[in-house]
One Martini backbone bead per residue (centre of mass of N, CA, C, O) as a GRO file, in nm:
protein
  113
    1MET     BB    1   4.724  -1.166   0.556
    2ARG     BB    2   4.491  -1.202   0.762
    3VAL     BB    3   4.448  -0.904   0.815
    4LEU     BB    4   4.372  -0.826   0.526
    5ALA     BB    5   4.128  -1.015   0.507
    6SER     BB    6   3.970  -0.894   0.746
    7ILE     BB    7   3.949  -0.609   0.633
    8THR     BB    8   3.805  -0.679   0.372
    9ILE     BB    9   3.554  -0.805   0.502
   10ALA     BB   10   3.470  -0.558   0.670
   11VAL     BB   11   3.430  -0.368   0.428
   12MET     BB   12   3.218  -0.538   0.279
   13LEU     BB   13   3.009  -0.543   0.508
   14ALA     BB   14   2.975  -0.236   0.535
   15ALA     BB   15   2.879  -0.187   0.243
   16GLY     BB   16   2.628  -0.395   0.271
   17ALA     BB   17   2.491  -0.222   0.528
   18ARG     BB   18   2.313  -0.056   0.379
   19VAL     BB   19   2.045   0.135   0.330
   20THR     BB   20   1.757   0.065   0.171
   21ARG     BB   21   1.606   0.278  -0.075
   22ALA     BB   22   1.383   0.459  -0.207
   23HIS     BB   23   1.247   0.674  -0.408
   24GLN     BB   24   1.144   0.987  -0.509
   25ALA     BB   25   0.928   1.209  -0.546
   26PRO     BB   26   0.913   1.510  -0.698
   27SER     BB   27   0.809   1.647  -0.411
   28GLY     BB   28   1.000   1.449  -0.187
   29TRP     BB   29   0.870   1.200  -0.121
   30GLU     BB   30   0.885   0.868  -0.010
   31TYR     BB   31   0.867   0.577  -0.126
   32PRO     BB   32   0.792   0.284  -0.039
   33PHE     BB   33   0.976   0.001  -0.049
   34ALA     BB   34   0.735  -0.197  -0.122
   35CYS     BB   35   0.689  -0.021  -0.403
   36CYS     BB   36   1.013   0.044  -0.436
   37SER     BB   37   1.341  -0.006  -0.636
   38GLY     BB   38   1.378   0.293  -0.818
   39ALA     BB   39   1.142   0.279  -1.093
   40ASP     BB   40   0.835   0.189  -1.019
   41CYS     BB   41   0.769   0.493  -0.964
   42ALA     BB   42   0.507   0.738  -1.062
   43ARG     BB   43   0.371   0.999  -1.188
   44ILE     BB   44   0.034   1.069  -1.283
   45ASP     BB   45  -0.219   1.155  -1.470
   46PRO     BB   46  -0.550   1.222  -1.425
   47GLY     BB   47  -0.634   1.109  -1.720
   48GLU     BB   48  -0.541   0.800  -1.628
   49VAL     BB   49  -0.792   0.832  -1.431
   50ARG     BB   50  -1.078   0.639  -1.323
   51LEU     BB   51  -1.391   0.580  -1.207
   52GLY     BB   52  -1.526   0.291  -1.093
   53LYS     BB   53  -1.729   0.070  -0.943
   54THR     BB   54  -1.468  -0.066  -0.753
   55GLY     BB   55  -1.272   0.178  -0.855
   56PHE     BB   56  -0.990   0.204  -1.041
   57VAL     BB   57  -0.888   0.320  -1.371
   58VAL     BB   58  -0.578   0.254  -1.531
   59THR     BB   59  -0.414   0.426  -1.810
   60ILE     BB   60  -0.115   0.327  -1.987
   61ALA     BB   61   0.097   0.446  -2.198
   62PRO     BB   62   0.350   0.420  -2.380
   63GLY     BB   63   0.597   0.613  -2.200
   64ARG     BB   64   0.425   0.707  -1.916
   65HIS     BB   65   0.626   0.497  -1.775
   66PRO     BB   66   0.916   0.354  -1.673
   67MET     BB   67   0.773   0.046  -1.678
   68TRP     BB   68   0.626   0.157  -1.970
   69PRO     BB   69   0.754   0.147  -2.249
   70THR     BB   70   0.737   0.196  -2.590
   71GLU     BB   71   0.790  -0.112  -2.659
   72ARG     BB   72   0.507  -0.225  -2.576
   73ARG     BB   73   0.250  -0.066  -2.745
   74GLU     BB   74   0.049  -0.120  -2.516
   75LEU     BB   75  -0.187  -0.087  -2.303
   76LEU     BB   76  -0.226  -0.022  -1.959
   77ILE     BB   77  -0.474  -0.194  -1.757
   78LEU     BB   78  -0.600  -0.105  -1.434
   79GLN     BB   79  -0.766  -0.257  -1.159
   80ILE     BB   80  -0.842  -0.067  -0.858
   81PRO     BB   81  -0.923  -0.101  -0.560
   82HIS     BB   82  -0.994   0.101  -0.303
   83ASP     BB   83  -0.821  -0.076  -0.085
   84LYS     BB   84  -0.539  -0.021  -0.263
   85ALA     BB   85  -0.542   0.266  -0.193
   86ARG     BB   86  -0.341   0.542  -0.127
   87LEU     BB   87  -0.245   0.817   0.027
   88SER     BB   88  -0.132   1.110  -0.098
   89PRO     BB   89   0.107   1.335   0.020
   90ASP     BB   90   0.071   1.550  -0.252
   91GLY     BB   91  -0.214   1.514  -0.415
   92LEU     BB   92  -0.123   1.292  -0.620
   93TRP     BB   93  -0.064   1.073  -0.871
   94HIS     BB   94   0.051   0.725  -0.820
   95LEU     BB   95   0.258   0.460  -0.975
   96CYS     BB   96   0.332   0.109  -0.903
   97ILE     BB   97   0.534  -0.106  -1.105
   98ASN     BB   98   0.634  -0.359  -1.277
   99ASP     BB   99   0.774  -0.496  -1.572
  100ALA     BB  100   0.473  -0.645  -1.612
  101GLY     BB  101   0.240  -0.442  -1.490
  102GLU     BB  102   0.220  -0.483  -1.189
  103LEU     BB  103   0.089  -0.407  -0.897
  104LEU     BB  104   0.210  -0.235  -0.606
  105CYS     BB  105   0.115   0.083  -0.610
  106PHE     BB  106  -0.142   0.334  -0.511
  107PHE     BB  107  -0.193   0.692  -0.540
  108SER     BB  108  -0.428   0.907  -0.390
  109PRO     BB  109  -0.565   1.221  -0.316
  110GLY     BB  110  -0.850   1.156  -0.247
  111GLY     BB  111  -1.128   1.046  -0.267
  112ASP     BB  112  -1.268   1.111  -0.609
  113SER     BB  113  -1.036   1.262  -0.792
   0.00000   0.00000   0.00000
């Protein structure tokens, strides 16, 4: 009985010891784990981003991001300072937000694209 319990505990510990990974962008690069835990990140259209005085203004309509579903009904508008933008590995725009619409990470193609 003790042997069976020890084996069960060892199997449970081994199963829990998996490396937790974030999901991948459509082009194949992996979003950093600090930015994403499954569905927080998504590519966004260039039309949803404009350059503001102090950074970027990102406007997401309901249903245009996995974490901002159509049930939200209102636009999500984020003001993102230049120093919060990360360089996008695939040259496309990507936004990571939590389910409250708070910024986790923002990826810019670089420059003022």
